[in-house]
C-alpha positions as CSV (number, residue, x, y, z in Angstrom):
1,M,-6.8,-84.3,125.6
2,K,-6.4,-80.6,124.8
3,T,-9.5,-78.8,123.6
4,E,-9.1,-76.4,120.7
5,P,-10.3,-72.8,121.5
6,T,-13.4,-71.5,119.9
7,M,-12.3,-68.7,117.6
8,L,-15.0,-66.3,116.5
9,R,-15.0,-63.2,114.3
10,G,-17.2,-60.1,114.9
11,I,-17.9,-56.9,113.0
12,A,-18.8,-53.6,114.6
13,W,-18.6,-50.0,113.5
14,N,-15.9,-47.4,113.9
15,H,-16.7,-45.4,117.0
16,T,-16.0,-45.9,120.7
17,R,-19.7,-46.4,121.1
18,G,-20.0,-49.2,118.6
19,F,-16.6,-50.9,118.6
20,V,-14.9,-50.5,122.0
21,S,-18.1,-51.5,123.9
22,A,-18.3,-54.7,121.9
23,V,-14.7,-55.5,122.4
24,A,-14.9,-54.8,126.2
25,A,-18.1,-56.9,126.7
26,T,-16.7,-59.9,124.8
27,Q,-13.3,-59.6,126.5
28,R,-15.1,-59.9,129.8
29,F,-17.0,-63.0,128.4
30,E,-13.6,-64.5,127.4
31,E,-12.3,-64.0,130.9
32,I,-15.3,-66.0,132.3
33,H,-15.1,-68.6,129.5
34,P,-11.3,-69.0,128.7
35,G,-11.9,-71.4,125.8
36,V,-13.5,-68.6,123.7
37,S,-11.8,-65.9,121.7
38,V,-13.5,-63.1,119.6
39,S,-11.6,-61.0,117.1
40,W,-13.5,-57.8,116.2
41,E,-13.2,-55.8,113.1
42,K,-14.8,-52.4,112.4
43,R,-16.4,-50.6,109.5
44,S,-17.3,-46.9,109.0
45,L,-20.6,-45.4,110.0
46,Q,-21.6,-45.2,106.4
47,A,-20.7,-48.8,105.8
48,F,-22.7,-49.7,109.0
49,A,-25.7,-48.4,107.2
50,D,-24.9,-49.7,103.7
51,A,-22.8,-52.9,104.0
52,S,-24.1,-56.1,102.3
53,M,-25.6,-58.3,105.0
54,E,-24.9,-61.3,102.8
55,T,-21.2,-60.5,102.8
56,L,-21.1,-59.9,106.6
57,A,-23.0,-63.1,107.4
58,R,-20.5,-65.1,105.2
59,E,-17.4,-63.6,106.9
60,F,-18.4,-63.1,110.5
61,D,-20.0,-65.0,113.3
62,L,-21.3,-61.9,115.3
63,I,-22.6,-58.8,113.6
64,I,-23.4,-55.5,115.1
65,M,-26.1,-54.3,112.7
66,D,-28.6,-51.5,111.9
67,H,-32.3,-52.5,112.2
68,P,-33.5,-51.6,108.7
69,H,-31.5,-54.5,107.4
70,T,-33.5,-57.0,109.5
71,A,-36.3,-57.8,107.0
72,L,-33.9,-58.6,104.1
73,A,-31.5,-60.5,106.3
74,A,-34.3,-62.6,107.7
75,T,-35.9,-63.2,104.3
76,E,-32.6,-64.4,102.9
77,G,-31.9,-66.6,105.8
78,L,-28.7,-64.8,106.8
79,L,-29.3,-64.7,110.6
80,L,-30.3,-67.2,113.3
81,P,-33.6,-66.5,115.1
82,Y,-33.2,-66.0,118.8
83,E,-36.3,-68.0,119.7
84,D,-34.5,-71.2,118.7
85,W,-31.5,-70.6,121.0
86,V,-32.3,-68.5,124.1
87,P,-34.9,-68.8,126.9
88,A,-38.3,-67.2,126.4
89,E,-37.8,-65.4,129.7
90,F,-34.7,-63.7,128.4
91,L,-36.5,-62.4,125.3
92,A,-39.5,-61.3,127.4
93,D,-37.2,-59.3,129.6
94,Q,-35.6,-57.7,126.5
95,A,-39.0,-56.7,125.2
96,A,-40.2,-55.4,128.5
97,N,-37.1,-53.3,129.0
98,S,-36.8,-52.0,125.4
99,V,-35.8,-48.4,125.0
100,G,-38.6,-47.2,122.7
101,R,-39.3,-49.7,120.0
102,S,-35.7,-50.8,119.7
103,H,-36.5,-54.4,120.5
104,Q,-39.4,-54.4,118.1
105,S,-37.3,-52.9,115.3
106,Y,-35.4,-56.2,115.0
107,R,-38.5,-58.4,114.7
108,F,-39.7,-59.7,111.4
109,G,-42.1,-62.5,110.5
110,G,-42.9,-63.0,114.2
111,R,-39.3,-63.8,115.1
112,Q,-36.5,-61.9,116.9
113,W,-33.4,-61.7,114.6
114,T,-31.2,-59.3,116.6
115,L,-30.9,-58.1,120.3
116,A,-31.1,-54.4,120.8
117,S,-27.7,-53.9,122.5
118,D,-27.7,-50.2,121.6
119,A,-30.4,-47.5,121.3
120,A,-30.4,-44.1,119.7
121,T,-32.5,-41.5,117.9
122,P,-32.0,-37.8,117.0
123,I,-32.0,-35.6,120.1
124,A,-31.1,-32.0,120.8
125,T,-27.6,-31.2,122.1
126,W,-26.1,-27.9,123.2
127,R,-23.0,-26.4,124.7
128,E,-24.0,-24.9,128.1
129,D,-20.9,-22.7,128.2
130,L,-21.7,-21.1,124.8
131,M,-25.4,-20.7,125.6
132,E,-24.4,-18.9,128.8
133,R,-21.7,-16.8,127.2
134,H,-24.0,-15.5,124.5
135,G,-27.0,-15.1,126.8
136,L,-29.1,-17.7,124.9
137,V,-32.2,-19.5,126.1
138,L,-32.9,-23.0,124.9
139,P,-35.6,-23.0,122.2
140,S,-38.9,-24.7,122.9
141,D,-40.5,-24.6,119.4
142,W,-39.4,-24.8,115.8
143,K,-39.8,-21.0,115.2
144,E,-37.4,-20.3,118.0
145,V,-34.9,-22.8,116.5
146,L,-35.0,-20.9,113.2
147,D,-34.7,-17.6,115.0
148,L,-31.6,-18.9,116.8
149,A,-30.2,-20.2,113.6
150,A,-30.7,-16.8,111.9
151,R,-28.7,-15.2,114.7
152,G,-25.8,-17.7,114.0
153,F,-26.1,-20.0,117.0
154,V,-27.2,-23.3,115.4
155,T,-25.7,-26.3,113.6
156,V,-27.4,-29.5,112.5
157,S,-26.4,-32.9,111.3
158,A,-27.4,-32.6,107.6
159,F,-25.5,-35.5,106.1
160,P,-27.5,-37.2,103.3
161,I,-29.0,-40.1,105.2
162,D,-29.8,-37.9,108.2
163,M,-31.9,-35.5,106.0
164,L,-34.1,-38.4,104.8
165,M,-34.6,-39.5,108.5
166,H,-35.4,-36.0,109.5
167,S,-38.0,-35.7,106.8
168,Y,-39.9,-38.6,108.4
169,M,-39.9,-36.6,111.6
170,F,-41.4,-33.6,110.0
171,C,-44.1,-35.6,108.2
172,A,-45.3,-36.8,111.6
173,A,-45.2,-33.3,113.0
174,L,-47.2,-32.0,110.0
175,G,-50.0,-34.5,110.7
176,E,-49.2,-37.6,108.7
177,E,-47.5,-40.6,110.3
178,P,-45.0,-41.8,107.8
179,F,-45.4,-45.1,105.9
180,V,-49.0,-45.7,106.9
181,G,-50.1,-46.4,103.4
182,E,-48.5,-47.8,100.3
183,N,-48.5,-44.6,98.2
184,G,-45.4,-43.2,99.7
185,V,-43.6,-41.9,102.9
186,A,-46.6,-39.5,103.2
187,S,-48.7,-37.5,100.7
188,D,-46.7,-35.5,98.2
189,E,-47.9,-32.3,99.8
190,V,-46.9,-33.2,103.4
191,L,-43.6,-34.7,102.4
192,A,-42.8,-31.5,100.4
193,S,-43.7,-29.4,103.4
194,A,-41.4,-31.5,105.6
195,L,-38.5,-31.1,103.2
196,A,-39.2,-27.4,102.9
197,E,-39.0,-27.0,106.7
198,L,-35.6,-28.7,106.7
199,R,-34.4,-26.5,103.9
200,K,-35.3,-23.4,106.0
201,L,-32.9,-24.6,108.6
202,T,-30.0,-25.7,106.4
203,A,-30.2,-22.3,104.5
204,L,-29.5,-20.6,107.8
205,C,-26.6,-22.8,108.9
206,D,-23.0,-23.1,107.6
207,P,-23.1,-25.2,104.4
208,A,-20.4,-27.4,106.1
209,C,-23.3,-29.0,108.1
210,L,-24.4,-30.7,104.9
211,K,-21.3,-32.9,105.0
212,R,-21.3,-33.7,108.7
213,N,-22.8,-36.9,110.0
214,P,-23.8,-37.1,113.7
215,I,-20.3,-38.1,114.8
216,R,-18.6,-35.3,112.9
217,T,-21.3,-32.9,114.2
218,A,-20.6,-33.8,117.8
219,E,-16.8,-33.8,117.2
220,W,-17.0,-30.2,115.8
221,M,-19.3,-29.0,118.5
222,T,-17.0,-30.2,121.2
223,S,-13.8,-28.9,119.7
224,T,-14.6,-25.3,118.8
225,D,-16.0,-22.1,120.4
226,D,-17.7,-21.0,117.1
227,P,-21.0,-19.6,118.2
228,R,-22.8,-21.9,115.7
229,A,-21.8,-24.8,118.0
230,A,-24.1,-23.5,120.7
231,Y,-27.1,-25.6,119.7
232,C,-28.1,-28.5,117.5
233,P,-31.8,-29.2,117.3
234,F,-31.5,-32.9,116.2
235,A,-28.8,-35.4,115.5
236,Y,-28.5,-39.1,116.4
237,G,-27.3,-38.9,120.0
238,Y,-23.9,-40.1,121.3
239,S,-23.6,-40.2,125.1
240,N,-19.8,-40.2,124.8
241,Y,-19.8,-36.5,124.1
242,S,-21.7,-35.9,127.4
243,R,-19.0,-37.6,129.4
244,R,-16.3,-35.5,130.9
245,G,-12.8,-36.3,129.5
246,Y,-14.0,-37.8,126.2
247,A,-13.8,-34.6,124.1
248,P,-12.4,-31.1,124.8
249,R,-15.9,-29.8,125.7
250,V,-19.1,-31.4,126.9
251,L,-22.5,-31.5,125.2
252,K,-25.7,-31.4,127.2
253,A,-28.5,-33.5,125.7
254,G,-32.2,-33.2,125.9
255,G,-35.5,-33.6,124.1
256,L,-36.8,-32.1,120.8
257,V,-38.7,-28.9,120.3
258,S,-42.4,-28.6,119.2
259,L,-44.0,-27.7,115.9
260,D,-47.5,-26.3,116.0
261,G,-47.8,-27.5,119.6
262,K,-46.7,-31.1,119.0
263,R,-43.3,-32.3,120.1
264,L,-41.1,-33.6,117.2
265,R,-40.7,-37.4,117.0
266,S,-37.4,-38.4,115.5
267,T,-36.6,-41.6,113.5
268,L,-35.3,-44.5,115.6
269,G,-31.7,-45.6,115.0
270,G,-29.5,-47.7,117.3
271,A,-27.7,-51.1,116.8
272,G,-28.1,-54.7,117.8
273,I,-26.1,-57.9,117.9
274,A,-27.0,-60.7,115.5
275,V,-25.7,-64.2,114.9
276,S,-24.8,-65.3,111.4
277,S,-26.7,-68.4,110.2
278,R,-23.3,-69.6,108.8
279,T,-21.5,-69.7,112.1
280,R,-20.0,-73.0,113.1
281,H,-20.5,-72.1,116.8
282,P,-24.1,-70.9,117.2
283,R,-24.4,-71.9,120.8
284,V,-21.4,-69.9,121.9
285,C,-22.4,-66.9,119.8
286,M,-25.9,-66.9,121.3
287,D,-24.4,-67.0,124.8
288,I,-22.2,-64.0,123.9
289,A,-25.1,-62.0,122.5
290,M,-27.2,-62.7,125.7
291,F,-24.2,-61.7,127.8
292,M,-23.7,-58.4,125.9
293,A,-27.5,-57.5,126.0
294,S,-28.0,-58.5,129.7
295,P,-28.9,-55.6,132.0
296,E,-25.8,-56.2,134.3
297,V,-23.4,-55.9,131.4
298,Q,-25.3,-53.1,129.7
299,K,-25.1,-50.8,132.7
300,G,-21.7,-52.1,133.6
301,V,-18.7,-52.9,131.4
302,Y,-20.6,-52.2,128.2
303,F,-21.5,-48.6,129.2
304,Q,-18.2,-48.1,131.0
305,A,-16.3,-48.8,127.7
306,G,-18.3,-46.1,125.9
307,G,-21.3,-48.1,124.8
308,Q,-24.8,-46.6,124.5
309,P,-27.0,-49.4,126.0
310,G,-30.2,-50.7,124.6
311,H,-31.6,-52.1,127.9
312,R,-33.8,-49.7,129.8
313,A,-32.2,-50.6,133.1
314,A,-29.1,-48.8,132.0
315,W,-31.0,-45.7,130.8
316,T,-32.7,-45.3,134.2
317,D,-29.6,-46.2,136.3
318,A,-28.5,-43.3,138.6
319,G,-24.8,-44.1,138.3
320,V,-24.9,-44.3,134.5
321,N,-26.7,-41.0,134.3
322,A,-24.3,-39.4,136.8
323,S,-21.4,-40.4,134.5
324,C,-22.8,-38.5,131.5
325,G,-24.6,-35.4,132.7
326,G,-28.0,-37.1,132.7
327,F,-27.8,-37.9,129.0
328,F,-30.1,-41.0,129.3
329,S,-32.7,-39.7,131.7
330,G,-32.8,-36.4,129.7
331,T,-33.5,-38.1,126.3
332,L,-35.4,-41.3,127.3
333,S,-38.8,-39.8,126.4
334,T,-37.5,-38.9,123.0
335,L,-36.4,-42.5,122.4
336,D,-39.8,-43.8,123.6
337,E,-41.6,-41.5,121.2
338,A,-39.4,-42.2,118.2
339,L,-40.7,-43.3,114.8
340,L,-40.0,-46.8,113.4
341,R,-39.0,-47.2,109.8
342,P,-41.0,-49.8,107.8
343,Q,-39.9,-53.4,107.8
344,F,-39.9,-55.0,104.3
345,P,-37.1,-56.5,102.3
346,G,-36.8,-53.6,99.8
347,Y,-36.7,-50.9,102.4
348,M,-32.9,-50.5,102.3
349,A,-32.9,-50.2,98.5
350,F,-35.5,-47.5,98.9
351,Q,-33.4,-45.7,101.5
352,D,-30.3,-45.8,99.5
353,A,-32.1,-44.3,96.4
354,A,-34.0,-41.7,98.3
355,T,-31.2,-40.4,100.5
356,P,-29.5,-38.2,97.8
357,V,-32.9,-36.9,96.7
358,A,-33.6,-35.6,100.2
359,H,-30.1,-34.2,100.5
360,D,-30.2,-32.3,97.2
361,C,-33.4,-30.7,98.4
362,S,-31.8,-29.7,101.7
363,A,-28.9,-28.2,99.8
364,G,-31.2,-26.1,97.7
365,K,-30.4,-28.0,94.5
366,T,-34.0,-29.2,93.8
367,S,-37.5,-28.1,94.8
368,A,-39.3,-29.7,97.8
369,A,-42.2,-30.6,95.5
370,D,-40.0,-32.4,93.0
371,A,-38.1,-34.2,95.7
372,A,-41.2,-35.3,97.5
373,R,-42.7,-36.8,94.3
374,E,-39.5,-38.6,93.5
375,I,-39.0,-40.0,97.0
376,N,-42.6,-41.3,97.0
377,R,-42.1,-42.8,93.5
378,L,-39.1,-44.6,94.8
379,Y,-40.9,-45.9,97.8
380,R,-43.8,-47.3,95.7
381,H,-41.3,-48.9,93.3
382,H,-39.3,-50.7,96.0
383,L,-42.3,-51.7,98.0
384,N,-43.9,-53.3,95.0
385,Q,-40.6,-55.0,94.0
386,A,-40.3,-56.6,97.5
387,G,-44.0,-57.2,98.1
388,T,-46.2,-55.6,100.7
389,P,-44.8,-55.9,104.2
């Protein structure tokens, strides 16, 4: 009797790092398990951050997702918890080999809802050829970044969502860990100071940076010899642009500068693979997710296809680092120090509402004080709507 093949649908995001890596890993799984077929679709980077998890869980078996969605997805029963399907030893290995708090970022209510198959945070990138051509020295502190920007050698990823993420970073640098209390991201005064520091930078950069997300920033930096492409102090990292042959020029990647003697700590991003609670094939989906997140695949076919692994074994692998100019070894400490966004069901609603407020401030349309008060008001509102985490 002929067995019908197991047909699955997956959704990833529209970049080599997010889409091709998932396709390659599952293609290899299919070759080992001929009765399984996974058809992948992709959504934009913005949709990756904003898309309705309820819709995705209804339409797809496998979901590459952003960790701030975890609390809401778990609360609404949209995903399957990994503890019910995979060995405890596998999850223990994932936790022990997390890049920064990537694994933790997908935990809610004491359960693991997603495997951290991808890890990222804002890092510094630069063009070694342009730095050398113009006789530039890499900045080590925030004042030196602003001085370099005033001379016309800096760009930054200042897309709306990025500016909100960067504001968390500066709150920490200015002495207040974000989201510690229930009154806001930080005190109105510290959040206003954080937004003001960001405005100092964007005022010195080409206004075009306000419309560039991290991908567009990296694409621009690697396709031009404009002096402003020499250095970017922080943007979510993409190892693809540090690999020869991927873009016209190569970006070198490294850690963040210091402010008042303390190294900046950026806001953790990354992606993970989740299994919809509505799938008809949970066992096969779990096996695929384990395969994709395993260290062998992460530092093998997943990385080779353009992925940015979430398993520490890949970040410390000599061969992986040799393929991308030391991207992973050069930024690992930045990932380990990265800030984690709060985990409560209303966080995404807050983020969506606060993003344009932070961006308007960075563009000089509103004052830092007004923006800080509004962002904190929004945080209190959405935290109270959802209940305390």
